[in-house]
C-alpha positions in Angstrom: -26.5 -15.8 18.7 -23.3 -15.2 20.4 -20.6 -15.7 17.4 -22.5 -12.7 16.2 -22.5 -10.5 18.9 -18.8 -11.9 18.8 -17.9 -11.4 15.8 -19.6 -8.0 15.8 -17.6 -6.7 18.3 -14.5 -8.1 16.5 -15.4 -5.7 13.4 -16.0 -3.3 15.7 -12.1 -2.7 16.6 -11.0 -1.5 13.2 -13.0 1.9 13.4 -12.0 2.4 16.9 -8.6 2.1 16.4 -8.0 5.1 13.4 -6.9 6.9 15.8 -3.1 4.2 16.1 -2.7 5.2 12.2 -2.4 9.2 12.3 0.2 7.8 15.7 1.5 5.9 13.3 2.0 7.8 10.9 3.4 10.7 12.5 6.2 7.9 13.9 7.2 7.1 10.6 7.3 10.7 9.4 10.1 10.8 12.1 11.9 7.5 11.4 12.2 8.4 7.7 14.3 11.9 8.5 16.1 10.5 10.6 17.0 7.8 8.6 17.2 10.1 5.0 17.9 13.6 7.0 14.5 15.0 5.4 11.1 15.4 6.1 8.3 13.4 3.4 5.5 14.1 5.2 3.3 15.1 1.7 4.3 11.7 0.5 3.5 9.9 3.4 0.9 11.3 3.7 -0.9 11.3 0.1 -0.5 7.6 0.4 -2.3 6.8 3.9 -4.9 8.8 2.5 -5.2 7.4 -0.8 -4.7 3.9 -0.8 -8.5 2.8 1.3 -9.8 5.5 -1.2 -8.4 2.3 -3.2 -9.2 -0.2 -1.7 -12.4 0.7 -0.5 -14.2 0.5 -4.2 -13.7 -3.3 -4.1 -14.7 -3.4 -0.9 -18.2 -1.5 -2.0 -18.5 -3.1 -5.3 -17.4 -7.1 -5.0 -19.6 -8.0 -2.5 -22.7 -6.3 -3.8 -21.5 -8.2 -7.0 -21.4 -11.4 -5.6 -24.4 -11.3 -3.9 -25.6 -10.3 -6.4 -24.6 -13.9 -8.1 -25.7 -16.5 -5.8 -29.3 -14.7 -6.3 -30.2 -11.9 -4.4 -33.5 -10.8 -4.4 -34.2 -7.3 -3.9 -37.5 -5.6 -2.3 -40.2 -5.2 -3.8 -42.9 -2.0 -2.8 -40.1 -1.3 0.0 -40.7 -5.1 0.9 -38.2 -7.0 2.1 -38.2 -10.3 0.1 -37.2 -14.1 1.8 -33.4 -15.1 0.1 -32.2 -18.2 -0.5 -29.5 -20.7 2.2 -27.8 -19.4 0.1 -27.3 -15.4 -0.1 -28.0 -15.9 3.7 -24.0 -17.7 4.0 -22.6 -15.5 1.6 -23.9 -12.2 3.8 -22.4 -14.3 6.9 -19.2 -14.8 5.1 -18.7 -11.3 3.2 -20.0 -9.2 6.3 -19.2 -11.1 9.0 -15.9 -13.2 9.2 -14.4 -11.8 6.4 -13.9 -8.8 8.7 -13.4 -10.8 11.0 -10.7 -13.3 10.2 -9.2 -9.5 8.5 -9.0 -7.3 11.8 -7.1 -10.5 13.5 -4.6 -11.2 11.0 -4.0 -6.8 11.2 -3.7 -7.1 15.2 -0.9 -9.6 13.4 0.9 -7.6 11.5 0.6 -4.1 14.1 2.4 -6.8 16.6 5.0 -6.6 15.0 5.7 -2.4 14.2 8.7 -2.1 15.9 8.0 1.9 17.9 7.2 0.3 20.5 7.0 3.0 23.7 8.1 6.5 23.9 11.6 6.0 25.0 12.3 5.1 21.0 10.1 7.5 19.9 12.8 10.5 22.3 15.2 8.6 20.7 14.6 9.1 17.4 14.0 12.5 18.0 17.3 13.2 19.6 18.8 11.5 16.6 17.7 13.6 14.1 18.9 16.7 16.6 22.8 14.9 16.1 22.0 14.6 12.5 20.9 17.9 12.3 24.4 18.8 13.6 26.7 16.3 11.6 26.5 13.6 14.0 25.7 9.4 14.3 23.2 8.4 16.1 22.1 5.0 17.1 19.0 3.7 15.4 16.8 2.9 18.2 15.3 -0.6 16.1 18.3 -1.5 14.9 20.6 -0.9 17.5 23.0 0.3 14.5 24.7 3.4 14.3 24.0 5.7 11.1 25.3 8.6 10.4 24.1 11.1 7.7 26.8 11.5 3.9 26.2 14.6 2.6 26.3 14.5 -1.0 27.3 16.8 -3.4 25.5 17.6 -6.7 26.5 14.9 -8.7 25.3 12.4 -6.1 21.9 14.1 -5.3 21.5 14.1 -9.2 22.3 10.8 -8.7 19.5 10.1 -6.0 16.9 12.5 -7.5 16.8 9.5 -11.2 16.6 7.0 -9.1 14.1 7.5 -6.0 11.3 6.8 -7.7 12.8 3.5 -7.5 12.2 0.8 -5.5 15.3 -0.5 -3.1 14.9 -4.1 -5.1 14.8 -2.5 -8.2 18.2 -0.5 -7.6 19.7 -3.3 -5.9 19.2 -5.4 -9.0 20.6 -3.0 -10.8 23.6 -2.8 -8.9 23.9 -6.4 -9.5 23.7 -6.6 -12.9 27.0 -4.8 -13.5 30.1 -7.1 -14.1 33.3 -5.1 -12.2 32.3 -3.3 -8.9 35.0 -1.0 -10.3 32.8 -0.1 -13.4 30.2 0.1 -11.1 31.6 3.7 -9.4 33.3 5.6 -12.2 29.9 5.3 -13.4 28.3 7.0 -10.1 31.1 9.2 -9.7 29.8 10.8 -12.4 32.4 9.6 -15.7 29.5 7.9 -17.4 25.2 7.1 -17.4 24.7 3.6 -18.6 22.7 3.2 -15.6 20.5 5.8 -16.7 19.8 3.4 -19.8 18.9 0.8 -17.4 16.2 2.8 -15.2 15.0 4.4 -17.7 14.3 0.9 -19.4 12.5 -0.1 -16.4 10.3 2.5 -16.7 9.1 2.0 -20.0 8.9 -1.4 -19.3 6.4 -0.7 -16.3 5.0 2.0 -18.3 4.1 -0.7 -21.5 2.5 -3.3 -19.2 0.5 -0.7 -17.7 -0.5 1.0 -20.5 -1.7 -3.0 -21.3 -3.5 -3.6 -18.2 -5.6 -0.1 -18.2 -6.5 -0.4 -21.9 -7.3 -4.4 -21.4 -9.3 -3.2 -18.5 -11.3 -0.4 -20.7 -12.3 -3.1 -23.1 -13.5 -5.8 -20.6 -15.9 -2.4 -19.7 -17.0 -1.6 -22.9 -17.4 -5.3 -23.8 -18.9 -6.6 -20.9 -21.9 -3.2 -19.6 -24.9 -4.6 -20.3 -24.2 -7.4 -17.9 -25.1 -5.4 -15.0 -28.6 -6.0 -15.6 -27.8 -9.3 -15.4 -27.5 -10.7 -11.4 -24.9 -13.9 -12.4 -22.7 -12.4 -14.2 -22.7 -8.4 -12.8 -19.3 -8.9 -10.9 -17.4 -8.7 -14.5 -18.1 -5.3 -15.8 -17.7 -4.2 -11.8 -14.3 -5.8 -11.7 -13.5 -4.3 -14.9 -14.1 -0.8 -13.0 -11.9 -1.8 -10.1 -8.8 -3.1 -12.2 -9.2 0.3 -14.9 -8.7 2.3 -11.6 
């Protein structure tokens, strides 16, 4: 049918546009160097290769578990069996409609990518050169002047302590300080109370992670036998994904 051909064509666009990921990754690395005066190829590359692997686990396991739950009948002596309408509709939704919708959403997201032409890329490169010389440069995206501040040894130590936390967490920490001059005094090196606050956040997140991992492991261990039950095979599969 025409609808199948159309959806198949749309579903084929993401593999055909894989080169965009490498191109965007290179631009992001350069722009990050423009903002921070350091290159972080390793971190960006690790996430760019690791995240698809993590996503591929549920993308492969959950559809098969769902199909089994709605009553999929396996082949008998290598002969495909007739499937129920529910199974056929589920296959259409999972392997045709859902990828087409996600592809359309990805188009919308990519249209908002701010680095759109060679001129902006060239300005980022020129800005990096200016920063190397200690000069400010205009951000081609925000149109604001960006100057790289040289940190002293104490400020670098503070940067290393907070660099693993998100901007939201750091801003929340700053907002928690009742007096701005008190926070300024702490960042100047007289006190180190803010490190204790970050440590508490780190321990809290660690406890949450360990709790989720333990619950997922218990779920897998207690439901592993359900893999032979088509209706509930998705439960241990979901537990394995959560554990990972």
